[in-house]
N, C-alpha and C positions, 0 to 999 in steps of 0.2 A: 525667452520669457517663461516663467513659471508656469507649470501646468496647475490651473486653478481648480481642477477638478480633482486630481489625484494625488497632490503634494499636500495630502492632511497633515495638520498638527494635532498634538495629542488633545484627547477631549478635554474641553473646558477653556481651550486657548483659541481655536479657530471656528468651532461650533459652537451653536448657541448653547448657553447653560441652560436654558429652560427645557430644551430637549432631552439632555441627559438627566435632569431632576425630573422631568416627568417619567422617563423610562425607570428610574430608579424607586420611584414611589409606586410604580403598578404593583399588582398582588402578584404573588408566586404562583406559577400555572397559567398565567395569561398568555395570548399569542405571542405576543412580542417578547415577553420577559422569560420564557420559558427556555432555559439553558442560557440564558445570560445574566443570571443572578451574581451579583459580586461576591467573592470568596470573603471568609471572616479574615480579617487581618491584612495587613500589607504584604507580609512574606508572599502569599499566594498570589496576589496581585503583581509582583514582581515577576514571579515565575510564568505567570500567565502573559505577561508582556515581552518575555523573552520569546517566547514560542510564536505570539501574535506576529512579532517582529520579523515573520519568514519571508516577506517579499524585499527585505532589505539585505538579508544574510545570504539566502539563498542563491543569489545570483553571485554573489562574491566567492560562495564556497564552490559553485559549479566551475568556475574559471580556475581555482585552486586544484580542484580534483582533475581537470583537464590538463592543466599543467604538470601535475604529478605524475598521473598516468601517462601522459604522453612522453616525458623523461624516462619512465620505464620502458615504454615500448620502444624507445629509441636504443636503450641499452640492450634489450633483446635483439633488435635488427641487427646490432653489431656483434652479435655472438655472445652476449651476456647470458650467464645462468638464469635458471628458474622461469623460463618461458612456461605461463601457466595454462597452453592449450596444446603442448605437446603430446605425443602419444607416451604414457606410462604404465605401469602395473595397474591392473583393473582396480585392485584397493585402492589407488590413490589418484584415480580419473574421476572425471565429472560427466555429466550427460549434456555439457554444453553444446551448443550447435556450431561452436568453432573448433571444438576437440573431436578427433585429432587434427591438427594443422601444422604447417611447418613455419618456424619462426622468420625466416628469410622473406616469407610472403605477407604473413598475417600482420608480424610486427611493424613494418613500415607502413601498411595501411592503417594500423591503429594510431601511429604517431602523427600521421598526416590529419586523420580525423580529430584527434585531440588539438593539435595546433590550430586547426579551425575552430575548434570549438573556444579555445582561449579570444580568438580574434571576434567570433560572434558574441561570446559572452561580455566582453569588453564594450562591445558597440551596445549591446542590450544594457548595460550599466550607465551609461551615456545616454540612453533613450534615443538612440540614432535611429533613422531608417523610416521612410514614407513610401507609400506605395508598393511597387515591385520589392524595393530593398527590404520594407518591413515584411513583406510576405515570405523573401527569402530566410530572413534571421529567424522568423516563426517555424519555417519547414525545417531548418536544422534542428532547432530546439526540441520540437516535438518527435521528431526523426530519433535525436539523440535520446530523448527520455524513453520512448516507446522501445528501442532495441536495446538499451542497457538496462532497463528494469525488468522487461517482460520477454525479450526473445534471445538474449545471449543466456542468462541464468538458466539453472535448471531446478530441481525439487528442493535443492539445500537449504532454502530459507523456510520453505514450509516443513521440511524435517526438523529443523531447529526450534522453530515455534512450537511444533507438536510436541517434542522429546525435550523441552527446555526445563521442565520441572527434573525429569531424570537425570539430564546433564549437568544441573545444579549440584544435584548429590554426587555425581562421579566426580566432580571437580574435588570434593573434599574425599571421598573414599576410594576413588579410583575405579576404574572400569574392570567389570568382573570377566574374568577368563584371561586369555593371553592378551588382549589387546589393550591399548592405552588411549589416551585423549587425542594422541596424534592419529591415530587410525580413524577418528572422527572428523576432527577438524585439521584437514591437511591442506597444503598451500592451494591446490586446485579447486578445493571447494571454498576456501577463504578467499580466492581471487574473485569469484562469482560474488560474493557478498559485498565485496569493494565494488564491482561492476554495479551491482544492484542500486547501492546507495549512490553512486554516481547519477543513475537513471532517476532517482527520487530528485536530487538535487537540481538536475536539468528540466524535469517537469515542473518543478516549483518556480524555479527562474523563468521559464518560457512563459508560465501562466501569469506571474507578475508582470512581465514586459507587454505581453500581450493586453492586459487590463491598462496599464498606464499609457500605453499607445492608443488605445481606444477611448479614452477619456471617462474610464471607469471608476470606481473607487478601487483601489489596488487590494484592499483588504477583505472585500465582501464582494465585489464584481458588479454592484448596482450601477446603472447610469443615471446621470443625473436628471434625466427628464423621463425616467420611466417609472412603473408604480412605487409609490412611498418615495420618491424622490426628495420631497421637501423634508427637512429634519421633523422628527417629532410626530410624523403622520402614522396613520394607522396602517398596518401590513395588509396589503390586499393580496397575499399568497393565496392560491387555492388551495388549501390544507386538505379539502375533502379529495380532491382530483390527485394531489400529491399522495395521499394515503391510499386510495384505489390503485394507481400505478404500482406504488409500492409493494402492496399485496400481491400483485402479478409477478413482480420481479422475485420476491421472496418465494412464491409458489415454483417458479420455474427452478430457483436455485435448490429448493428441498427436492423436487423430481431428480435432478442432477445428480444429488448424493446417494440415491436409492441403489443402483447397480452395485457401486463399491461397497457399501454396507452389506448388501444381501450375499455378495460372493463371499466375503470374509467370514461371516456367521456362518454359511453352508459349510465352507472348508472346517471351521472348528466342529462342526456336528458329522464330519467324516462324509461330505458330499461334495464330489469333484466337480464343481459347477464352473466352467468354462477353463478347466485344467485336465491334464490326463491324470489317471490312476497312479502313475509312476511319481508326478510330482507332487501330488498328495500324500503319497508313501515318504517321500524325501522330507516334505516338512513335518509329518508325523514322527519321524525319527530325529529331527533336529529339535533339541530342547528349547521350548519357550517359541518356537516359530509360530504356531497356530495360536498361542495365547496372545502374542503380539498383534498377529493380523486380526483376531478378535476386539482387542483392545482400540485398535485403529478404527474399526467398524463403529465401536461405541462412540469413540470421540467424534467421528463423522456425523452420527447420529445425534449427540448433543449439540454439536455446533449447528445441526438444521434447526433444532429446536430453538437455540439461542437468536435465530436469525429473525423469529417472530417478535422479538422486542422491536423491531425496526419499525413495525406496524402495530404494535399493541400497546394499549395503556401503560403496562409495566416497564415498557421501554423509555417512558417519559417521567413516570413518578416511581421512586421505589415500592416495591411490594412488600407486604407483611413479612413475608419470610426472609428479607433481610432486615431483622429487626432493628438493627442499630442504625439504620437509615430510613426506615418505612417514613412514606407520606412526604418525603422530601423531593423536589425537583431533581431529575438527574440532568446533570451536565452534558449538553450534545456530546462533547469531545469524548465522554466515557464510552460512547458507544460508537461514535465516528472513527476514532483513532485505531482500536483494534480490528473492527470491521474493514476499515480500509486496508489495513496492512496484510490481514489475511486474504482479501479479494486480489490484492497484486501478487502474493505469494502464490495463489492457486493457479494463475494463468500461464507463468512459465513451466509449473509443474506439469500441467495438462497438455502443454504442446511438446515437452519432453516424452511425454508418454505416448503421443501420436508418432513422435519418431521411431520409438522402439517397438510399436505395436505388431504382433504376430498373429494371424487369423487362427492358427491352430491351438494357440492358447491364449484366447482373447480375456479371459479372466483376469490375467496376470496385470496387464496395464491397460486394457480395454475400457474398463469402468474408470480409470485415471483420466483418461481423454476427455471426460466430462468435467472435469475439474476446470477447464478453461471456461465452459458454461457457466458453472458455479462462479467463478471469481467474476465474469463480467456481470451476472445477475446479481450477486452480492453487492457489486460495485454502483450499479443501478439503485439498487434499494437505499444504500448507504447514502448515495448523493440525495435522493429523494428525502430521506430522513433529514438529513443537515438543513436542505430548503425548506423544510415544513417547519423547523425548530429554530433556525438561526436567528430570528427576531431582529433587532435594533442594530445596526453596527455602531460599535464604540467609538470607530474613527471618524467616520463621515456623517452618523447621525442619522442616515436613512434606514427605513424598515417599512 
C-alpha cells in the first residue's frame, strides 16, 4: 500500500494549489518565504529540482558506490595492486586511521562491509524493514556514513578546500619548484576523497529511509501531525530560540579557532609558542613556510567572522557591501551548503590531529584538535540556521 505521507507528488498535482499559491504571493523576507523564493526562469528551477531530488538518487548511488568499492577491495584482497592503505613513502601517505595496514587483513573486511552495504541499500530502496529490522538497517547506514565521512578520512578535504584557488592556478601554470600536481593529488589522498563521498551518500540515503519509514515528509522531515502539518499553515518554529542557540554554537566555534590563529601569527612574529626554537628556526629557513602559516591563520580568522552570518541579519539579506545583490533575500542553500561542507571537513582533520599529538610540541597539531569542536559547533549552527529559514516545503506544503 502506498505511503500516503511520504510518496509526495510534485507541487500542483497532489498538494492543494491554494497552499502553493499563497506561499508564492507572500512578501520576500516573510518567515515562510525567506529562502524559498522561486528563481527567475525555468533553468534555475530545473537545476534546483535535480538537487532537491536527493532522497531518490542518494540511495541508488550509495548502492553503486558500495558495489564498486567492494569490488576494488576484493581485488586488493587477492593481491591486486594499488591498496590505498599500505605503508608507502611519507610523501605519498595519508593520515587515515586505516594507514598503514595490511591488504590481506583490511581489504577482505572492506569487501564484506561493502557487500553488506549493497544488501542494506537495496532493502532501504524497497522501504523494507519494521521494528528491529528497521533499527538494524538504520544502524548500518548511520555507522557507514559516520565512519566513511568522518573517521577514515584525514585533513585532505579541508586542505583542498583551503588551497582550491591556488590549486586551480597550479593546474594551468604548474606547481612551483620540483613538485608537480601528482605530489599533491596522489592515490592515497584521492582514495580518501572517494571514501568521503561514499560517507555523504550513505548519510543522505539513511536519512531518506529513516524519514520514509517514520511517515515523515522525505524532503523536509516534517511529521503529518506536527506543527505546521496542514498545508498552508503558518510556521510555528521558535525562530527566537533557534537564533539564541545558534549564537551559542557560533560562539563555541569562534573560540575553538583562536589557539590555531594565535600560534600561527606568533610564529610569524618570531615567537616559538608551542614549539621549540629549533623548529622555529627550520621554518624561518624554509622559504614561504611562515608566510603560509600566517595565511592559514588569517583564513581561519576570516572563517570565524563569516560564521556570524548564520545568526546575523546579513546572513539572510544581502548587505550593502555586496552591491550587485544588496537588499535581496539570501537563499538558505547559499549559506547551508558551504557551511555544512566545511563542518564535515573539519571533523576528520581534528581527529587526525588528535592521533598525531605530541605534548613536547603541542603548538604544531594541538590547536588543530579543536577543529573537531569547531566542526561540530559549526554543524549545529548551520542546522539551526536551516531550521529557522526553511519555510514551507515545496513537496508536502507543510510549514
